[in-house]
C-alpha positions, 0 to 999 in steps of 0.5 A: 500500500502506498499513500501519496501526499500533496501537502498544504491547506488545499492538499490531498492524499491518495492510496494505491496498491503496490501494483499501481491500482487506484484505491481512493483519494481525499482532500484534507479538511481545513481546521483554521490555519491547519489541516485535520489529519484524523482520516489520514492517520486512520489510513496509515494505521490501517496498514501498519506493516505494509504502508509506505508514505510518499510526501511532496517535499515542499519549501517556501517560494520567493513569491509566496508571502511569509504567512502562506509559507508558514501555513504550508510549512505547518501542514507539511510538518504535521504530515511528516510528524504523523508519519514518523510517529506511527513508524511508517516508512517515509519518502520525501520527493521533490515536485520536479522529480515526481513530475519527471518520473510520472508525467513524462509525455504530458508537457508538465512544465507548461500544463498545470493540469498535466497530473489530472490529465494523466490520472484521468487517462490511467484511471478512467473511473477516477472521481473528478467531481465538480471542483477542479482544484480539489480534483487536481490536488487528489490527482497530484497525490496519486502521481506522488504515490505512483512515483515510488513505482516509477523509480 
């Protein structure tokens, strides 16, 4: 079982099997300036011996304000600490690395929606929903999980 995580207040996580079969994905619920990790905790602890967690390694961007950078760092820290506290194997991966590994052929450098396009092609029954931003966050989480299999 692989859990891919797109951290941040608008982030999401996805579960796939070790053969790449899509299981599910969910956006984080916000609790003020942080996220609620309760359901993510349940998903990690439901598979304690077999789960592997892959988190997008994020950092402050020059054009982001200090408040948004702090919020991103807070949610990233919550996720990393949760994973470490339950003893699940943790892999951190840069955005450019998972995109290069998974989105080859999808012009990901110019197409912000490349992850969603890829996931819709690979998993035609992926529940896109009506909110494009949430669908993109969940699709990116799927791609982050798949990056482990592409290495």
